[in-house]
C-alpha positions in Angstrom: -110.2 -38.2 -79.2 -108.5 -35.0 -78.1 -108.7 -32.0 -80.5 -105.5 -31.3 -82.4 -103.6 -28.4 -80.9 -101.2 -26.0 -82.6 -98.2 -27.7 -81.0 -97.3 -31.4 -80.8 -94.7 -32.5 -78.3 -92.8 -35.7 -79.3 -91.8 -37.6 -76.2 -90.4 -41.0 -75.4 -92.6 -44.1 -75.1 -92.4 -46.1 -72.0 -94.3 -48.4 -69.6 -94.5 -45.3 -67.5 -95.0 -41.9 -69.2 -94.0 -39.2 -69.2 -90.4 -40.1 -68.1 -87.8 -38.4 -70.3 -85.8 -35.7 -68.5 -85.3 -33.6 -71.7 -88.9 -33.8 -72.7 -89.9 -32.9 -69.1 -88.3 -29.5 -69.6 -90.5 -28.7 -72.6 -93.6 -30.2 -71.0 -93.2 -28.2 -67.9 -92.6 -25.0 -69.9 -95.7 -25.6 -72.0 -97.8 -26.2 -68.9 -96.3 -23.2 -67.1 -97.1 -21.0 -70.1 -100.6 -22.4 -70.4 -100.0 -23.4 -74.0 -102.3 -26.2 -75.2 -100.5 -29.1 -76.9 -100.8 -32.8 -77.8 -98.2 -35.4 -77.1 -97.0 -38.2 -79.5 -95.0 -40.9 -77.7 -92.4 -42.7 -79.9 -89.9 -45.4 -79.1 -86.1 -44.8 -79.2 -85.6 -46.6 -82.6 -88.3 -44.4 -84.2 -86.7 -41.0 -83.4 -84.7 -40.6 -86.7 -87.5 -42.0 -89.0 -90.0 -39.7 -87.4 -87.9 -36.6 -87.7 -87.0 -37.5 -91.2 -90.6 -37.7 -92.1 -91.4 -34.3 -90.4 -88.3 -32.4 -91.6 -85.8 -34.1 -93.9 -83.3 -31.3 -93.3 -83.1 -32.0 -89.6 -82.4 -35.7 -90.2 -79.0 -34.7 -91.5 -77.9 -34.0 -88.0 -75.6 -36.7 -86.6 -77.4 -36.9 -83.2 -81.1 -36.7 -83.0 -83.0 -37.1 -79.7 -86.2 -36.3 -77.9 -87.8 -33.8 -77.4 -88.9 -32.1 -80.6 -91.9 -29.8 -81.0 -94.0 -29.5 -84.1 -95.8 -26.2 -84.9 -98.8 -27.6 -86.8 -99.7 -24.1 -88.0 -96.3 -23.0 -89.4 -95.3 -26.6 -90.3 -92.1 -26.2 -88.3 -90.2 -28.7 -86.3 -87.9 -27.5 -83.5 -85.4 -29.7 -81.7 -83.5 -29.2 -78.4 -85.3 -28.0 -75.2 -83.6 -24.6 -75.1 -84.4 -23.9 -78.8 -88.0 -25.0 -78.2 -88.2 -22.7 -75.2 -86.9 -19.8 -77.4 -89.4 -20.7 -80.1 -92.3 -20.6 -77.7 -91.1 -17.2 -76.4 -91.3 -15.9 -79.9 -94.5 -17.5 -81.0 -96.4 -17.1 -77.7 -95.3 -13.7 -76.5 -98.5 -13.2 -74.4 -97.5 -16.1 -72.1 -95.2 -16.1 -69.1 -91.6 -15.8 -70.1 -89.0 -18.5 -69.2 -86.2 -16.7 -71.0 -86.5 -13.1 -69.7 -84.1 -10.4 -70.5 -82.1 -12.3 -73.2 -80.8 -15.0 -70.9 -80.7 -17.7 -73.6 -76.8 -17.8 -73.8 -76.6 -18.0 -70.0 -79.1 -20.9 -70.0 -77.0 -22.7 -72.6 -73.9 -22.3 -70.4 -75.9 -23.5 -67.4 -77.1 -26.6 -69.1 -74.0 -27.6 -71.1 -71.3 -26.7 -68.7 -73.0 -27.3 -65.3 -76.3 -29.2 -65.2 -75.4 -31.9 -67.8 -71.9 -32.8 -66.5 -72.4 -32.2 -62.8 -76.0 -33.5 -62.3 -77.4 -35.3 -65.3 -74.4 -37.6 -66.0 -74.3 -39.0 -62.4 -78.0 -39.3 -62.4 -77.9 -41.1 -65.7 -75.4 -43.6 -64.4 -77.6 -44.3 -61.4 -80.7 -44.7 -63.5 -79.3 -46.7 -66.5 -80.6 -50.0 -65.2 -83.9 -48.8 -63.6 -84.9 -47.0 -66.8 -84.1 -50.0 -68.9 -85.8 -52.6 -66.7 -88.7 -50.7 -65.3 -89.5 -47.6 -67.4 -88.9 -48.3 -71.1 -91.1 -50.1 -73.6 -89.6 -53.3 -75.0 -88.1 -51.9 -78.2 -86.8 -48.8 -76.4 -85.2 -51.0 -73.7 -83.4 -53.1 -76.2 -82.0 -50.0 -77.9 -81.1 -48.4 -74.6 -79.2 -51.4 -73.3 -77.4 -52.0 -76.6 -76.3 -48.3 -77.1 -75.6 -47.5 -73.4 -73.6 -50.7 -72.8 -71.5 -49.9 -75.8 -71.0 -46.3 -74.6 -70.0 -47.3 -71.0 -68.3 -50.6 -71.9 -70.1 -52.7 -69.3 -73.5 -54.1 -68.3 -76.0 -51.5 -67.1 -76.4 -53.3 -63.9 -72.6 -53.1 -63.2 -72.5 -49.3 -63.4 -74.4 -48.6 -60.2 -75.7 -52.0 -59.3 -73.9 -52.4 -55.9 -74.6 -50.2 -52.9 -70.9 -49.1 -53.0 -71.0 -47.9 -56.6 -74.4 -46.2 -56.1 -73.1 -44.3 -53.1 -69.9 -43.4 -54.9 -72.0 -41.7 -57.6 -74.2 -40.1 -55.0 -71.1 -38.7 -53.4 -70.3 -36.8 -56.6 -73.9 -35.6 -57.1 -74.8 -34.4 -53.6 -72.3 -31.5 -53.3 -73.4 -30.2 -56.7 -77.0 -30.3 -55.6 -76.0 -28.5 -52.4 -74.3 -25.7 -54.5 -77.5 -25.3 -56.5 -79.5 -25.2 -53.3 -77.3 -22.4 -51.9 -77.8 -20.5 -55.2 -81.5 -20.8 -54.9 -81.5 -19.8 -51.2 -79.5 -16.7 -52.1 -82.6 -15.4 -54.0 -85.5 -14.6 -51.8 -87.8 -15.9 -54.5 -86.0 -19.2 -54.5 -85.3 -19.3 -58.3 -82.0 -19.5 -60.0 -82.5 -16.3 -62.0 -84.7 -13.4 -61.1 -88.1 -13.3 -59.3 -89.9 -15.8 -61.6 -89.1 -19.3 -62.8 -87.0 -19.6 -65.9 -85.4 -22.3 -68.0 -82.7 -23.3 -65.5 -85.3 -23.9 -62.8 -87.4 -26.1 -65.1 -84.3 -28.1 -66.3 -83.3 -28.8 -62.8 -86.9 -29.9 -61.9 -87.0 -32.1 -65.0 -84.0 -34.1 -63.6 -85.9 -34.5 -60.3 -89.0 -35.6 -62.2 -86.9 -38.2 -64.1 -85.6 -39.6 -60.8 -89.1 -39.6 -59.3 -90.3 -41.9 -62.1 -87.3 -44.2 -62.2 -86.0 -44.5 -58.7 -87.9 -43.2 -55.7 -84.8 -43.5 -53.4 -82.7 -41.2 -55.6 -85.5 -38.7 -56.0 -86.0 -38.5 -52.2 -82.2 -38.0 -51.7 -82.1 -35.3 -54.4 -84.9 -33.2 -53.1 -83.5 -33.6 -49.5 -80.0 -32.4 -50.6 -81.0 -28.8 -49.8 -84.3 -27.3 -48.4 -84.3 -24.8 -51.4 -84.4 -27.7 -53.9 -87.4 -29.2 -52.1 -89.0 -25.7 -52.1 -88.4 -25.3 -55.9 -89.8 -28.8 -56.6 -92.9 -28.0 -54.5 -93.4 -24.9 -56.7 -92.7 -26.3 -60.1 -93.3 -30.1 -59.8 -97.0 -29.5 -60.5 -96.1 -28.8 -64.1 -94.7 -32.2 -65.0 -98.1 -33.7 -66.1 -100.1 -33.2 -69.2 -101.3 -35.1 -72.3 
């Protein structure tokens, strides 16, 4: 049995693990920083009960999702990948920084106003059925299908099940990936900000890691969208593993 570390990452259970794009961000940052941690995998229906047990105040939030990180020394639970990254910057100042120079507000803008709507939503639609049918555990799959079909108003298989619908979604995603690739290429270090990898780089690679687990075809097309994206993945993809 692995020794208990200071930090515990809560990630989503699945037939394949890890697989969650949001948890991948935190996992990669922990690995990049060299911070030891344990992982607890939980199914979708267990998210709220688990957080309620860890921190009743957090359970009052309307929407709760993975990842969350528990500091077992300070008895603190932190939710949201960017907030977790900021917490690790504060608590592990001797490690490599992923939020240098006060860039947290810029990272919030990057994620909420660009990466999420322009990249993650098309990817989500393309992966809805593969994640449900090939990746999730049985309880998680039932929850995923029920909530996502209610959200989108149709069967998961009908959202991107045909080649035509899949390619239509890809046509919205590819130019955005190309824009990101051009931004990476404009920096001689091939990172989105500065000369070292930071939160935006890890959040992009987390989306790539998600696709790699759920749909190899989509992953190959994403990393081939621009040479700089492949270069970034070659550099940071090694941080997707862990306990």
